[in-house]
C-alpha positions as CSV (number, residue, x, y, z in Angstrom):
1,M,-9.1,20.9,-20.6
2,A,-7.3,17.9,-19.0
3,E,-4.3,18.5,-21.3
4,N,-4.1,22.1,-20.1
5,K,-3.9,21.0,-16.5
6,A,-1.3,18.4,-17.2
7,F,0.8,21.0,-19.2
8,E,0.4,23.5,-16.4
9,S,1.5,21.0,-13.8
10,I,4.6,20.0,-15.9
11,M,5.5,23.7,-16.4
12,K,5.1,24.4,-12.6
13,G,7.4,21.4,-11.8
14,L,10.0,22.6,-14.3
15,S,9.9,26.1,-12.9
16,E,10.3,24.8,-9.4
17,S,13.2,22.7,-10.6
18,L,14.9,25.6,-12.1
19,E,14.5,27.7,-9.0
20,Y,16.0,24.8,-6.9
21,A,18.9,24.6,-9.3
22,K,19.5,28.3,-8.7
23,G,19.6,27.8,-5.0
24,D,16.0,28.5,-3.9
25,D,15.0,25.3,-2.0
26,S,12.0,26.9,-0.2
27,K,9.6,24.8,-2.2
28,A,11.6,21.6,-2.4
29,R,10.4,18.6,-0.6
30,K,13.1,17.3,1.7
31,M,13.6,13.8,2.9
32,T,16.2,12.5,5.4
33,V,17.2,8.9,5.1
34,T,19.1,7.2,8.0
35,V,20.6,3.8,7.5
36,A,21.0,1.7,10.6
37,E,24.3,0.4,11.6
38,L,25.2,-3.1,10.6
39,P,24.1,-5.5,13.3
40,Q,26.5,-8.0,14.8
41,Y,25.4,-11.6,14.8
42,H,27.1,-14.4,16.7
43,D,26.9,-18.2,16.7
44,K,23.7,-18.9,18.6
45,E,21.8,-16.0,16.9
46,I,22.7,-17.2,13.5
47,K,21.7,-20.8,14.3
48,Q,18.4,-19.6,15.7
49,I,17.7,-17.6,12.5
50,R,18.4,-20.6,10.4
51,E,16.3,-22.9,12.5
52,D,13.4,-20.4,12.6
53,L,13.5,-20.6,8.8
54,S,13.6,-24.5,9.0
55,L,16.7,-24.6,6.8
56,T,19.6,-26.9,6.8
57,Q,23.1,-25.4,6.9
58,K,23.5,-26.2,3.3
59,N,20.2,-24.6,2.2
60,F,20.8,-21.6,4.5
61,A,24.2,-21.1,2.9
62,F,22.6,-21.3,-0.5
63,V,20.0,-18.6,0.4
64,L,22.8,-16.4,1.7
65,G,25.1,-17.0,-1.2
66,V,27.9,-18.4,1.0
67,S,29.5,-21.8,1.4
68,T,28.2,-24.4,3.9
69,K,31.7,-24.2,5.5
70,T,31.0,-20.5,6.1
71,V,27.7,-21.2,7.9
72,E,29.4,-23.9,9.9
73,A,32.1,-21.5,10.9
74,W,29.6,-18.8,11.9
75,E,27.5,-21.3,14.0
76,S,30.6,-22.7,15.7
77,G,31.9,-19.2,16.6
78,R,35.0,-19.6,14.6
79,N,34.0,-16.7,12.3
80,V,31.4,-13.9,12.2
81,P,29.4,-12.6,9.3
82,Q,30.7,-9.4,7.7
83,G,29.2,-6.8,5.3
84,I,26.2,-7.7,3.3
85,A,25.8,-11.0,5.2
86,Q,25.1,-9.0,8.4
87,R,22.4,-7.0,6.7
88,F,20.9,-10.0,5.0
89,L,20.8,-11.9,8.3
90,Q,18.9,-8.9,9.8
91,I,16.4,-9.0,6.9
92,L,16.0,-12.7,7.3
93,Q,15.5,-12.4,11.1
94,T,12.8,-9.8,10.5
95,G,11.1,-11.0,7.3
96,G,11.6,-14.7,7.8
97,K,9.9,-17.5,5.9
98,K,7.2,-15.3,4.4
99,M,9.7,-13.0,2.7
100,L,11.7,-16.0,1.3
101,Q,8.4,-17.5,0.0
102,D,7.1,-14.2,-1.4
103,Y,10.3,-13.7,-3.4
104,N,10.3,-17.3,-4.5
105,V,13.7,-18.0,-2.8
106,V,12.3,-21.1,-1.1
107,A,9.2,-23.1,-1.8
108,V,7.4,-25.0,1.0
109,T,5.5,-28.1,0.1
110,V,3.6,-30.3,2.5
């Protein structure tokens, strides 16, 4: 009995997939994904994110996958983060210490 229901469900899905492939999208579930623009971060904001995470420039650079000189340049205003660094700073600003701990990026010991 359960096997019949599973088979019927699979067949229904396949049938709907074929109809979709032929251009009938009336039964298709649709989802719209919008990706936010990359945020711009400047010297004081970057330093604040780092300090909120209780990280040295060296450790912050290691977490971000950049050099310590890069972090120094960002925090002094000589340079600004680009690309993936912008998004990662946004994630760090939002997720903070807990996220880094949850993903075993940093370990905190007292």
